[in-house]
DRENPAPA-747197 format. One record per residue (C-alpha): x negated, y, z. Coordinates in steps of 0.2 Angstrom, whole numbers, padded with zeros to 4 digits, always signed. Layout:
<pts>
XYZ;...
</pts>
This chain:
<pts>
+0202+0112+0383;+0196+0096+0375;+0203+0091+0359;+0216+0077+0359;+0211+0060+0354;+0216+0054+0337;+0230+0043+0344;+0238+0058+0351;+0238+0069+0336;+0255+0072+0328;+0260+0079+0312;+0276+0090+0309;+0285+0096+0294;+0293+0113+0291;+0306+0111+0278;+0314+0127+0271;+0317+0135+0254;+0304+0145+0245;+0310+0162+0249;+0307+0178+0238;+0313+0194+0247;+0330+0195+0237;+0334+0177+0240;+0330+0178+0259;+0341+0194+0261;+0355+0185+0252;+0354+0169+0262;+0353+0178+0278;+0366+0192+0274;+0355+0207+0278;+0364+0222+0285;+0362+0239+0277;+0351+0250+0287;+0361+0264+0296;+0355+0281+0290;+0356+0296+0302;+0360+0313+0296;+0348+0327+0296;+0357+0335+0311;+0357+0319+0321;+0338+0317+0318;+0335+0334+0323;+0345+0332+0339;+0335+0316+0344;+0319+0325+0340;+0321+0342+0347;+0333+0338+0361;+0327+0344+0378;+0329+0335+0395;+0319+0333+0411;+0313+0316+0406;+0307+0322+0389;+0299+0337+0396;+0289+0327+0409;+0284+0315+0395;+0277+0330+0384;+0268+0336+0399;+0260+0319+0403;+0255+0318+0384;+0246+0335+0385;+0238+0331+0402;+0236+0313+0404;+0228+0315+0421;+0245+0318+0428;+0250+0300+0423;+0235+0290+0429;+0230+0301+0444;+0248+0299+0452;+0245+0280+0452;+0227+0280+0457;+0223+0267+0470;+0212+0276+0482;+0206+0262+0493;+0202+0250+0478;+0194+0263+0466;+0187+0278+0475;+0171+0269+0483;+0167+0262+0466;+0170+0279+0457;+0159+0288+0470;+0144+0276+0468;+0146+0276+0449;+0147+0295+0449;+0131+0298+0458;+0121+0286+0447;+0129+0293+0431;+0126+0311+0437;+0107+0308+0439;+0106+0301+0422;+0117+0316+0415;+0105+0328+0423;+0090+0320+0415;+0097+0318+0398;+0104+0336+0398;+0086+0342+0401;+0079+0330+0388;+0092+0334+0374;+0090+0352+0376;+0074+0350+0367;+0083+0344+0352;+0094+0360+0352;+0078+0370+0354;+0085+0380+0369;+0079+0381+0387;+0082+0365+0397;+0094+0374+0409;+0107+0374+0394;+0106+0355+0394;+0111+0355+0412;+0126+0366+0408;+0131+0355+0394;+0131+0340+0406;+0142+0349+0418;+0156+0359+0410;+0163+0347+0397;+0167+0334+0411;+0179+0347+0419;+0191+0349+0404;+0190+0331+0399;+0195+0325+0416;+0212+0334+0413;+0214+0331+0394;+0205+0315+0390;+0213+0297+0389;+0197+0286+0391;+0193+0281+0409;+0175+0276+0406;+0166+0287+0394;+0153+0300+0401;+0156+0316+0392;+0141+0327+0388;+0126+0329+0376;+0123+0316+0362;+0107+0315+0353;+0114+0316+0335;+0125+0331+0338;+0112+0340+0348;+0100+0338+0333;+0114+0344+0322;+0116+0359+0333;+0097+0362+0334;+0096+0363+0315;+0109+0377+0315;+0100+0386+0329;+0083+0385+0319;+0091+0393+0304;+0098+0408+0314;+0082+0413+0323;+0064+0406+0326;+0059+0395+0340;+0051+0408+0351;+0068+0417+0353;+0075+0402+0362;+0063+0393+0373;+0062+0407+0386;+0070+0410+0403;+0089+0411+0405;+0087+0428+0413;+0076+0435+0399;+0082+0448+0387;+0079+0438+0371;+0089+0424+0378;+0106+0430+0371;+0101+0425+0354;+0100+0407+0358;+0114+0406+0370;+0126+0415+0359;+0121+0405+0344;+0125+0389+0353;+0141+0396+0361;+0147+0401+0343;+0144+0384+0337;+0154+0376+0352;+0168+0389+0350;+0169+0386+0331;+0175+0368+0336;+0193+0372+0337;+0194+0362+0321;+0195+0347+0333;+0210+0355+0342;+0218+0359+0325;+0215+0341+0319;+0223+0334+0335;+0239+0345+0334;+0241+0340+0315;+0240+0321+0321;+0226+0317+0309;+0215+0307+0320;+0217+0293+0309;+0205+0301+0297;+0190+0295+0307;+0195+0277+0300;+0187+0282+0284;+0170+0284+0293;+0167+0265+0291;+0155+0256+0301;+0142+0255+0287;+0143+0274+0285;+0141+0278+0303;+0127+0265+0305;+0117+0272+0291;+0120+0290+0297;+0115+0287+0315;+0100+0277+0310;+0094+0292+0299;+0098+0304+0314;+0088+0293+0325;+0073+0295+0313;+0076+0314+0313;+0076+0314+0332;+0060+0304+0332;+0051+0316+0321;+0057+0331+0330;+0051+0324+0347;+0035+0318+0340;+0028+0335+0340;+0032+0338+0358;+0024+0321+0363;+0008+0326+0354;+0010+0345+0359;+0005+0351+0342;+0011+0367+0334;+0023+0365+0319;+0034+0377+0309;+0053+0376+0310;+0060+0366+0295;+0078+0363+0291;+0087+0356+0276;+0081+0345+0262;+0064+0336+0265;+0063+0344+0282;+0056+0328+0289;+0042+0327+0277;+0037+0345+0280;+0037+0342+0299;+0026+0327+0297;+0014+0337+0286;+0013+0350+0300;+0010+0337+0313;-0004+0328+0304;-0012+0344+0299;-0013+0350+0317;-0015+0333+0325;-0033+0338+0330;-0025+0350+0343;-0016+0336+0352;-0015+0338+0371;-0021+0321+0378;-0012+0324+0395;+0004+0326+0386;+0001+0311+0374;-0004+0299+0388;+0011+0304+0398;+0023+0302+0383;+0016+0285+0378;+0017+0278+0395;+0035+0284+0398;+0040+0276+0381;+0032+0259+0386;+0039+0259+0404;+0057+0265+0400;+0059+0253+0385;+0052+0238+0395;+0063+0241+0410;+0078+0244+0399;+0075+0227+0391;+0074+0219+0409;+0090+0228+0413;+0099+0220+0398;+0091+0203+0401;+0096+0202+0419;+0112+0212+0419;+0122+0198+0426;+0110+0195+0441;+0107+0213+0446;+0122+0223+0453;+0115+0240+0447;+0103+0244+0432;+0087+0250+0437;+0088+0270+0435;+0071+0270+0426;+0073+0287+0418;+0076+0295+0436;+0061+0286+0443;+0049+0290+0429;+0055+0309+0429;+0052+0310+0448;+0035+0302+0448;+0029+0312+0432;+0035+0328+0440;+0026+0324+0456;+0010+0319+0447;+0010+0335+0437;+0013+0346+0452;-0001+0337+0462;-0014+0337+0448;-0009+0354+0441;-0009+0347+0423;-0004+0364+0416;-0018+0374+0423;-0032+0360+0422;-0027+0351+0406;-0016+0364+0396;+0000+0352+0397;+0016+0359+0391;+0029+0359+0406;+0047+0364+0408;+0041+0380+0418;+0057+0388+0423;+0074+0381+0428;+0083+0395+0436;+0096+0392+0450;+0114+0395+0447;+0125+0397+0432;+0124+0409+0418;+0139+0422+0417;+0152+0418+0405;+0150+0428+0389;+0159+0429+0372;+0151+0421+0357;+0141+0431+0344;+0155+0433+0331;+0142+0439+0318;+0135+0421+0316;+0152+0413+0318;+0157+0412+0299;+0139+0406+0295;+0141+0390+0304;+0159+0384+0301;+0153+0371+0289;+0140+0364+0301;+0153+0365+0315;+0165+0354+0305;+0152+0340+0302;+0146+0341+0320;+0164+0340+0326;+0168+0324+0315;+0152+0315+0321;+0154+0319+0339;+0173+0314+0339;+0169+0298+0329;+0155+0292+0341;+0166+0297+0356;+0181+0288+0350;+0171+0272+0345;+0163+0271+0362;+0180+0274+0371;+0189+0260+0361;+0176+0248+0366;+0178+0250+0384;+0197+0252+0382;+0198+0235+0374;+0187+0228+0388;+0198+0235+0402;+0215+0234+0393;+0222+0251+0392;+0226+0262+0377;+0217+0277+0369;+0226+0291+0360;+0214+0297+0345;+0224+0313+0342;+0224+0317+0361;+0205+0314+0361;+0203+0327+0347;+0212+0339+0358;+0202+0335+0373;+0185+0337+0365;+0191+0353+0356;+0196+0362+0371;+0180+0355+0380;+0169+0363+0367;+0178+0379+0367;+0177+0380+0386;+0159+0375+0386;+0155+0388+0373;+0159+0402+0385;+0146+0396+0397;+0131+0394+0385;+0134+0375+0383;+0132+0365+0367;+0143+0352+0359;+0150+0338+0369;+0152+0320+0364;+0146+0305+0374;+0131+0293+0374;+0132+0274+0374;+0118+0272+0387;+0126+0285+0399;+0143+0278+0397;+0136+0260+0400;+0129+0266+0417;+0145+0274+0422;+0155+0258+0418;+0142+0245+0424;+0140+0254+0441;+0158+0251+0445;+0167+0266+0437;+0185+0264+0436;+0191+0281+0430;+0186+0299+0426;+0185+0302+0445;+0168+0295+0443;+0165+0308+0429;+0170+0322+0442;+0158+0315+0455;+0144+0315+0441;+0148+0333+0437;+0146+0337+0456;+0128+0329+0456;+0124+0340+0440;+0130+0355+0449;+0119+0351+0464;+0104+0350+0452;+0109+0367+0444;+0111+0376+0461;+0097+0368+0472;+0086+0354+0465;+0082+0361+0447;+0067+0370+0452;+0059+0354+0458;+0058+0348+0440;+0049+0364+0434;+0032+0355+0434;+0038+0341+0423;+0030+0339+0406;+0040+0341+0391;+0032+0326+0383;+0040+0315+0397;+0057+0322+0392;+0054+0319+0374;+0048+0301+0377;+0064+0298+0387;+0074+0303+0371;+0063+0292+0360;+0065+0277+0371;+0084+0279+0371;+0084+0278+0351;+0080+0259+0351;+0098+0254+0349;+0100+0266+0335;+0085+0260+0326;+0090+0241+0328;+0104+0245+0316;+0092+0242+0302;+0094+0223+0306;+0112+0224+0300;+0107+0228+0282;+0102+0210+0277;+0119+0204+0284;+0128+0217+0275;+0119+0212+0259;+0125+0194+0261;+0143+0198+0266;+0148+0214+0256;+0135+0223+0245;+0147+0238+0243;+0145+0241+0262;+0127+0238+0261;+0125+0251+0247;+0136+0263+0258;+0124+0260+0273;+0108+0263+0262;+0115+0278+0252;+0121+0287+0268;+0104+0284+0277;+0093+0289+0263;+0104+0305+0259;+0104+0310+0278;+0085+0308+0278;+0081+0318+0263;+0095+0331+0262;+0098+0333+0281;+0111+0327+0292;+0125+0339+0286;+0123+0336+0268;+0119+0318+0271;+0135+0314+0280;+0145+0323+0266;+0135+0313+0253;+0139+0297+0262;+0157+0301+0263;+0158+0305+0244;+0149+0289+0240;+0160+0279+0251;+0176+0286+0244;+0169+0283+0227;+0166+0265+0231;+0184+0263+0238;+0191+0271+0222;+0181+0259+0211;+0188+0245+0221;+0205+0251+0221;+0207+0253+0202;+0197+0237+0199;+0203+0220+0205;+0186+0211+0200;+0196+0196+0193;+0182+0193+0180;+0190+0204+0166;+0196+0221+0162;+0215+0220+0158;+0215+0237+0148;+0200+0231+0138;+0208+0214+0134;+0224+0223+0128;+0214+0234+0116;+0203+0220+0110;+0219+0210+0106;+0227+0224+0097;+0211+0226+0087;+0210+0208+0082;+0229+0208+0077;+0226+0222+0066;+0212+0214+0057;+0222+0197+0055;+0237+0208+0048;+0225+0216+0035;+0218+0199+0030;+0235+0191+0027;+0241+0206+0018;+0226+0205+0006;+0228+0186+0004;+0212+0182+0012;+0220+0173+0026;+0233+0159+0022;+0246+0152+0034;+0248+0133+0033;+0254+0120+0045;+0236+0116+0051;+0227+0133+0050;+0226+0150+0042;+0212+0147+0031;+0201+0141+0045;+0201+0125+0056;+0211+0134+0070;+0226+0125+0078;+0231+0142+0086;+0238+0148+0070;+0254+0140+0063;+0267+0145+0051;+0285+0145+0057;+0302+0149+0051;+0319+0148+0059;+0311+0138+0073;+0306+0123+0062;+0288+0120+0056;+0285+0117+0038;+0270+0116+0026;+0270+0131+0014;+0258+0133+0000;+0253+0151-0003;+0249+0159-0020;+0234+0171-0021;+0241+0186-0011;+0259+0182-0013;+0271+0175+0001;+0284+0163-0005;+0295+0169+0009;+0302+0185+0015;+0295+0184+0033;+0282+0173+0041;+0279+0172+0060;+0261+0169+0065;+0256+0164+0083;+0239+0169+0089;+0232+0158+0104;+0219+0169+0112;+0211+0153+0121;+0205+0147+0104;+0193+0154+0091;+0199+0168+0081;+0197+0170+0062;+0190+0188+0064;+0174+0195+0071;+0182+0203+0086;+0175+0198+0104;+0191+0197+0114;+0188+0194+0133;+0195+0177+0139;+0209+0178+0152;+0206+0163+0164;+0221+0166+0175;+0239+0167+0174;+0244+0174+0191;+0239+0186+0204;+0246+0186+0222;+0243+0202+0231;+0243+0200+0250;+0251+0216+0257;+0251+0210+0276;+0237+0223+0279;+0246+0238+0270;+0254+0250+0283;+0259+0264+0271;+0260+0269+0253;+0261+0286+0245;+0267+0292+0228;+0249+0290+0220;+0248+0273+0227;+0265+0267+0221;+0262+0274+0203;+0244+0266+0203;+0251+0249+0208;+0265+0250+0196;+0253+0254+0182;+0241+0240+0187;+0255+0227+0187;+0261+0233+0170;+0243+0231+0163;+0242+0213+0169;+0260+0209+0163;+0256+0214+0145;+0241+0202+0144;+0251+0187+0151;+0246+0188+0169;+0260+0188+0182;+0258+0198+0198;+0267+0194+0214;+0267+0203+0231;+0267+0194+0247;+0271+0198+0265;+0276+0216+0261;+0284+0226+0276;+0302+0231+0274;+0298+0249+0276;+0285+0248+0262;+0299+0240+0251;+0310+0255+0255;+0297+0267+0251;+0294+0258+0234;+0312+0259+0230;+0313+0278+0234;+0298+0281+0223;+0305+0271+0208;+0293+0257+0209;+0305+0244+0202;+0312+0244+0185;+0318+0231+0171;+0301+0222+0171;+0295+0224+0189;+0309+0218+0199;+0311+0213+0218;+0309+0195+0212;+0290+0197+0213;+0291+0200+0232;+0289+0185+0243;+0290+0183+0262;+0272+0175+0263;+0258+0170+0252;+0262+0152+0254;+0280+0155+0247;+0272+0164+0232;+0259+0150+0229;+0273+0136+0230;+0284+0146+0218;+0270+0147+0205;+0266+0129+0207;+0285+0124+0205;+0287+0135+0190;+0272+0128+0182;+0277+0110+0186;+0295+0113+0179;+0289+0122+0163;+0300+0136+0168;+0286+0149+0166;+0283+0159+0151;+0266+0165+0145;+0261+0180+0135;+0244+0173+0131;+0251+0169+0114;+0255+0184+0103;+0268+0185+0089;+0263+0194+0072;+0277+0197+0060;+0273+0200+0041;+0286+0207+0029;+0284+0202+0011;+0282+0216-0002;+0282+0229+0013;+0271+0244+0014;+0275+0248+0032;+0260+0251+0044;+0254+0237+0054;+0265+0232+0069;+0252+0238+0082;+0250+0257+0081;+0237+0268+0089;+0249+0273+0103;+0249+0255+0109;+0231+0257+0114;+0237+0269+0128;+0238+0262+0145;+0256+0268+0147;+0263+0258+0133;+0267+0239+0134;+0272+0227+0121;+0286+0213+0121;+0276+0197+0119;+0282+0180+0114;+0281+0168+0129;+0277+0149+0128;+0271+0136+0141;+0256+0139+0152;+0239+0135+0146;+0229+0140+0162;+0231+0134+0179;+0223+0146+0191;+0230+0159+0203;+0219+0173+0211;+0224+0177+0229;+0220+0195+0232;+0222+0205+0249;+0224+0224+0249;+0217+0234+0263;+0212+0252+0266;+0195+0249+0259;+0201+0242+0242;+0205+0225+0235;+0197+0209+0241;+0198+0192+0232;+0201+0178+0245;+0202+0163+0235;+0205+0155+0218;+0219+0142+0219;+0219+0128+0206;+0236+0122+0201;+0235+0103+0197;
</pts>
């Protein structure tokens, strides 16, 4: 819509009182909240009825809800077309990603088939394509390589040594009930602490690990298996040490595949609005490469490394190797978190695009049961891949019916067509994996933007990426989480207002003690103009009336003298007291959804720290439920009352400006120091007052500073929005 011309612009004025929370509740006669008894609450929660039972069943099996309303005529043709396209991509990515796990390619096909079956029943996303994901595959592969050497895995599924590889992968999948437990405990919100910078840094490092792991396959050079710290460096050393043994046929095929796949994907992205279906370049390249390898006999003539054997049919179900189960619980937890975080992030993107809800806790349960089911059939960890999900959605997929059709396509490949891909070079599969890493590597371009916007987020990105590269993916993710939480804690306990309130309080106490000693010794004299120095901040007072007093050496002519210290002026002692350039803080609580005991105690302490140095704190836009929680946790007391709560930031700012203009505000910037004549009592400020938990009663006069800092509180800490000047 075009903007209105100037003559059609109207102004309007909203006139209402400045409301604090208590004033608003009093004017609008707030009703007391009705509290139910424990018996009533249990009755509402645990009561059983047919409607409630159906709701519970639909919550556990979301397929019942959406499948009963499935519009067959409108959606089924699109889902079938999408499922066939996605199934072909699933088959190829399953074969390729099996190389990351260091198992036979047929396990990749299993991993592209079985997870879809359970997710169809339990999942809440209509569009994600469930199956292997490069990062989780590499994390599983690192575990596999620690349990047995490579030679024990890359053999036929019908071989005798195959049990080590399949059972190891199955054990890792079956150790993922941690996802189910997290889902039942309703802790899906924890994934929010995996911030975008942390996930970006981690996935970029994972892409680098994937690149190095596939580089040796493209070159077809022998390398030792390395895992843990500096594994990337050791692998590169092995590659360059044996680079003279590079197979030219594999190298040429790999490089051509990378160039062609990347180029066609760029065309797909550029002309996505003009072409109805993206060009299935991976499928085309795979079929052509397999045909060329079969026709020219690359293995026998040029020594190329090929897939060799893709047996028909499914491997029989088998229990996991419980001997290794306890050795991989730590790795299974990190793998579960990463797989879930990626899947939910992708699911939320398409859920927002097509306007339907996603249940994070139900997704945990869905992926947990999917991985447990897959583990019984020699499959590895399931998540999703953005490229595969994009194919399913862009080709017209409307629901997980498309996922079931894609599973049928994978099943056809396993039962009948798999042997046609046996002549395919492994370097082509590795090249397809590398070509799909472009998006993950492009995340590096986010670093300059993060540096300009928020350097803390930039440091999280860099720290997570470097730690994951050097320490390995498991320890790198843990290190990134620790670094992120440390950053949040630093922000949470530091408002970044230009000074440290505790340090200001301690420095002021130190200065007052020295001034007290100087006056007691007679080295500092109180007159109307100054205390021995040209400083108007120090004046002698008695009974509210100023009068000039001459002081003999070391003896006061009166029983009591009150000395007022203005911290904005120069002090007569050599103590560097930080300046306090503000008098008020407004905390925007509009983004706060919950508080706990620690949060309330910490906030109470922070406000007390600022009050004792003369900075008033106000809380704006605080939810009623948060206020009730504060009351229950004894947040309010004599000093911190509900009068500091305001309906909005605007109300708080107007209140501060009004108080400033009327001179009704008091300031604790000026300290009062009382000295008794002929008294040997200790100084009025003792060591106990240096403690954070103690607060002094300060004399208050009119304001001498006119700035208000507007602060917003979010889950990632405190953020300063603006500094408002009160004219």
